N, C-alpha and C positions, 0 to 999 in steps of 0.2 A: 579423275586425276591420274597423271602418269607417275607411277612409283618407281620406275626403273632407276637403278643405281643407288637406291636407298640402302644404307648399311644397317643390318640387324644382327644382334648377337644374343644367343641363348646360353645361359650359364646354369649348370646343374652342380650344386655344392656337395652332392653325395660322393661316396668313394667308388661308385660304379664306373667302370671303364667300358664304353660302348660307342658304336657309330651306327649309321644307317644300315650297315651290313648285318647288325645283330638284331634287327627288328623282329625277326622270326625266331629268335633264340629264347632261352629260358631266363636270362637275367633281366631282360627288358620287360617292364610291366606297363600298365595303362598310361601313366603319366609320361614316361620316357617315350613310349611309342607314339603318343599323341603329339608330342613336341617334335619328334623326328618327322612325322607326316606334315605338320605345320611348316617346319623349316623347308622341307622339300617342295611344298606348295609355293612358299615365298620365292624359292629359287626358280620355279617354273614361270613365275611372274617377273623374272629378270631382276630380282633384288640380290644384293650381296649378303650372304648368310654365313655367319660363323656359329659353331655349336661347340661349347667348351665343357668338359667334365674331367674325369681322371684318366682319360685315354693317354697312353704313353707316347704314341707317335702321330704325326699329322697325316690325315687322309682326306680326300675329297670324294664324297659319295653322293651321287645323284644331285650334283651341283652345290652341296653343302660342305663347307670346310670344317673338319673336326680337328681340334687340337687341345692340349692340356690347358686347364684354366689358369695354371701358374705362368703361362706364357702369353697372357693377354697383354697387349701393348697399350699403354695410356696415350701414346702418340696418335693412335687412331681414334677419331671421333665418330661414334656410331649414332645413327639417327634414333635407334630404339634399342634398349637393353632389356631383355626379359630374363628374370631370375626365377628359379623354382623355390618358392616359399621364403627363402632367407634373404632379407634386404641387406645383410652385411656383405653379400657378394657384389654389391655396387661399388665397394671399395676397390675392386679390381679394374674397373672399366670407366672410360670417359664417354658419356652418352648424353644426348640432348633430352630424350624422353626415357622414362623408366616405368617398367611394369613388373609387378610380382604375380606370377602364375601361382595361384593359391590352390594347392591340392589337398587341403584339409579344412575342417572347421577349426578356427584358431580363437579360442576364448581369450579374454584379457590376461588371465593368469599365465597361459602358455605363451602369449605374446611377450610378456615381460620376462618370463623364465628363459625364453630363447634369445633374449637380449636384442629384441627388435625395435625398441623404442627409439634409441639414438639414431640408427640408420634411417628410420622412417622420418624423423624430424629433419635429418640432414639432406636426404635425397628426394623426399616428397613423391614417392611412387604411387601409381594407380594400382589398385588391387583388381585382378581379373578373377572373377568367380565363374563357376561352370554351370550353375543352375540357380533357380529362385530360392530353393531351400538354403543353399550356402550363402547367397546374397543376404538373405534376411538374418542368418546366424551371425554374419560378420558385423560386429558392432561399430558404431561411429568412431570409438576410441582406437580401434584396430584398423581403421580405413579412412582416417580423417582427411586424406588428400584425394578421396574419391574412389569409387569402385564401379565396376562394369561387368555385367554377365556376358561372356562370350563362350558358347558351348564347344564341345569337341564332337567328333563323330568317329565312325568305324574305319578301320583299314579297308581300302577298296577291295581287298581280297574277299571280304565277307559279302560284297555285293556282286562279285563276278561269279559266285557259285550258282550253278544251275539247280533249281529246286524242283524235285519231282513231286507234284501235288497229289499223286496217287499212291505214293509209297507210305506204307504203314509200318513204322519201326516196332521193335519189341516193346513190351510193356515196361519200359524203364525211363527213369528221369535222372537228372544230374544236378549236382551242386558243384560248380567248378570255380568258386571263389578261392583265393589263395590264403585266406586266413579264417579263423573260426568266428565268423560273424553270425551269431545266433544259430550256429550249426547244431549245438546241443539241443536247442528247442526244436529244431526241425526233426532231428532224430527221435525225439520224444513223441512228436505228433505222428511220425512215420510208424513207429513201433506200436503205438496205442490205437491209432485210428485209421491208418492207411493199409499197411501190410496185412493186418488180420482180415481185411475184406477179400483179399485174393493173394494166395501165396506165390503167384507168378510175378507179382510186382517186384521191381528192383530199383534200388536207389544207389547211384554211384557218386562218391564224394572224393574230394581232393585228398591225397595222402598226407600224413604228417600233422593233421590238425586235431586228432583225437587219439586216445589210447585204444587202438583197434583191437578187437577181441572176438572170441567165438560168439558172444552174444550178438554182435553186429552181423556176423555171417548168418546166424539163425534167423535173422530178420531181413535177409536179402539186402544187406548194405555192403557194398563192395567198394574197393579202392580203385579209382581211375588212374591212368597213367598221365604224367605231365610231359608233353612233347613240344614241338615247335608250334608256331601259330597255325601253319597249314595242317599239321597233324590234329590240332584241336578242332579246326573247322571240319575235318573229315570225321572226327569223333562225334561232334555235336549233331551231325546229320542223322545219327543213329538213336537219338533220344526223342521222347515225345514232349518233354517240357524241361524248363529250368525251374527248379524249386528253390527259392531263396526268400526268406522272410524279409530281408532288408536289415539295415543297421543305421543307427543315428550318425555314424561317421561317414556314411555314403554321400558323396557330393556330386556324383554323376552316374555311377554304376555302369561303366562301359560294358561290363560283362552282360548286363541285361540288354543293352542296345545291340551288342553283337549277336546274342541269341535271337532277338526279334528279327534282325536282318536275315537270319538263316531260317526264319519261319518257325522258330521254337517258342511256343507260348511261355510266358513267365508267370509263375504262380507265387504271389508275394503278399505280405501285409502292407506293403507300401511305405515302410519305414524309411526315413532319410529322403533321398531323392527318387526312390522307386515309383512314387505316385506320379512323378513327372515323366518317367520313362515308359510306364505301362498304361495303356488305355484299356480300361476294364471291358471285358467281353470282345475286344478286338485284337489286342496283341498279348492278352493274358488275363489274369484275374487278380483283383485286389481283395483279399479276404478280410473280413472284420474280426474273425476269431479262429481258434484252432479247428473247430468243426467245419467251418466254411473252407478253410485251407485244405482240409482232408477231402471234403466233398468235391472241390474243383479238381484236385489231383486224381481222385478215383474216376471221375467222369472222363477226363482226358485219357486215362490209362485203360479204361474198361469199355469205352464206347468208341469204336473205330470211326463211325460215321461222324460223330461229334468232333473228333480229333481232325478228320480230313476237312470238314467244313471250316474249322478254325484255321487250319493250315492254308487253305485256298484263300481265305479272307486276308490273311497276313501276306501271302504272296502278291496279291493285288495292290497292297499298300507299300510294297518295297519302293524306295526312292533311289535316285542316282546318288553317287557319292557327292558329298557336300563340302569337301575341304576347300575348294575355291571360294565358296560363299563365306566360309569361316575366316579364311585368310583376308578376304576383303573387309570383313567386320573389324579385324585388327587394324588394318591400314586406314580405313575410313575414320575410325575412332581417334587414332593417334596422329594422323596427318591431315585430316580435313577440318580440324578445329578452327 
């Protein structure tokens, strides 16, 4: 079907002010970056795309029109309005089809507390979930007008990186999540079961998540720097693995997908959506307990040949960027009914 000239609007109800120019900056996280990339893909497919948040002035970046959400005109009829989580944002816009991009697991209690019931009844939006885990968590009462899983994928920058399959980084791993999602438990396993095996092992974590002290330094736990997206890519190439247990609030874990595309094995418990991101023994390891988690980490850090074999296997699995396929999933679902 020809989707040219369809009008799509994306509305972010947060107080963040950003455009596509900020995708490599520090304020834009996974949700915002994914929607920017989706919007830009829609534009490449010749759709008219508006993206509204708290930005002060109007800009057009990579074919996408960015302007303040308070300046949305109801005189314009959009073919599809996409809001992030909050169905109340449909009050701002006149659209034929409506979708809620759900970036969290929303239990009934939170659904009611966030005053979602009335706008859901009024606007009848479709809920877009990002993975099977989230789809199953979303109850009928919080998605009674339908739900559909459409995943996201990585920034093309992660796929354009040249991977040196012969490079063996230092014996260090990283936790680059931006919140303390079972980080305390990871540190406990590191200090009790991993670092004592070899005092050359190093764990780098995101700053500001714990009360960092000398006890962490003594166990070779260091604070990494937070930079731009490109700086993060350059940083990740110097680790042997991403160590992240997972968390029940994880609905896609883009961080794991980014690591995998850089041929960085992910060692995890598979909590939340991690068991959908990681293929055991191919793109990482899903541990059943603390000791297994430690054993997999030690093996990757201590056995260079094992690490290189895993890295080569992951390099051969790298796929081309998938945003065009994902954008087509959106368009086929909403306009081919």
